[in-house]
C-alpha positions as CSV (number, residue, x, y, z in Angstrom):
1,M,72.9,92.4,41.3
2,K,75.6,93.0,38.6
3,V,77.5,90.0,37.3
4,I,80.4,89.7,35.0
5,A,80.6,86.1,33.4
6,D,82.8,84.3,31.0
7,L,80.9,81.8,28.9
8,C,82.0,79.1,26.5
9,V,79.2,77.0,24.7
10,V,80.5,74.0,23.0
11,P,77.9,72.0,20.8
12,L,78.5,68.4,20.5
13,G,77.9,66.1,17.6
14,V,77.8,68.9,15.0
15,G,81.4,68.5,13.5
16,V,84.5,70.5,14.1
17,S,83.5,73.9,13.1
18,V,81.2,75.5,15.7
19,S,81.5,79.2,14.4
20,K,77.7,79.3,13.3
21,Y,76.6,78.2,16.8
22,V,78.8,80.8,18.4
23,A,77.5,83.5,16.1
24,A,73.9,82.5,17.1
25,C,74.8,82.7,20.8
26,E,76.3,86.2,20.2
27,K,73.1,87.3,18.5
28,V,71.2,86.1,21.6
29,L,73.5,88.1,23.9
30,Q,73.1,91.3,21.7
31,E,69.4,90.9,21.5
32,A,69.3,90.7,25.3
33,G,71.0,94.2,25.4
34,L,74.0,92.7,27.3
35,K,77.5,94.1,27.1
36,T,79.7,91.4,25.7
37,Q,83.3,90.9,24.6
38,L,84.1,87.9,22.3
39,H,87.4,86.4,22.8
40,A,89.1,83.1,21.2
41,Y,87.7,80.7,23.5
42,G,84.3,82.2,24.7
43,T,82.5,85.6,25.6
44,N,82.7,87.9,28.5
45,I,79.3,89.2,29.5
46,E,78.4,92.0,31.8
47,G,74.8,92.8,33.1
48,E,72.3,92.3,35.6
49,W,72.0,88.7,37.1
50,D,68.6,87.7,35.7
51,P,69.1,88.9,32.1
52,V,72.6,87.4,31.9
53,F,71.4,83.9,33.1
54,S,68.1,84.2,31.0
55,A,70.3,84.8,27.8
56,I,72.7,81.9,28.7
57,K,69.6,79.6,28.9
58,R,68.3,81.1,25.6
59,C,71.8,80.3,24.0
60,H,71.3,76.7,25.0
61,E,67.8,76.7,23.5
62,V,68.9,78.2,20.1
63,V,71.9,75.8,19.8
64,H,69.7,72.8,20.4
65,Q,67.2,74.2,17.9
66,M,70.0,74.3,15.4
67,G,70.4,70.6,15.7
68,A,73.1,70.2,18.3
69,P,72.1,67.1,20.2
70,R,74.5,68.0,23.2
71,I,76.1,71.2,24.7
72,S,79.0,71.4,27.0
73,T,79.1,74.8,28.7
74,T,81.9,76.4,30.8
75,L,80.8,79.2,32.9
76,K,82.8,81.3,35.2
77,F,81.2,84.4,36.9
78,G,81.6,86.8,39.8
79,T,79.7,89.5,41.7
80,R,80.9,92.0,44.0
81,T,79.0,94.2,46.6
82,D,81.7,96.7,47.7
83,R,81.6,98.6,44.4
84,S,80.7,98.6,40.7
85,Q,83.3,97.4,38.2
86,T,83.1,96.9,34.6
87,M,85.0,94.3,32.4
88,E,87.3,97.1,31.1
89,E,88.3,98.3,34.6
90,K,89.2,94.6,35.5
91,V,91.6,94.4,32.6
92,E,92.9,98.1,33.0
93,S,93.8,97.1,36.7
94,V,96.0,94.3,35.4
95,E,97.6,96.3,32.7
96,K,98.5,99.1,35.1
97,R,100.6,96.5,37.1
98,L,102.4,95.4,34.0
99,K,103.8,98.8,33.2
């Protein structure tokens, strides 16, 4: 089953700058072969259910290995069975209505 997810991983107890942890998660997602789009407060992910959720688990493992004692994650995701839809198509649909 295809899923589009919005992931925000926030390591706690590591100071104010978290970009190195975000970069580590981005590498995990890339290594998993997932389609991603980084944005200011997270990452959109597109792919099959099991690889997406396995990669999210791996993000947690990597961030903990980097020394973060706690992680707070926000995850939103959606699936549909009526048709296939990409992240770009979802955005284009809204942009068309704005014109």
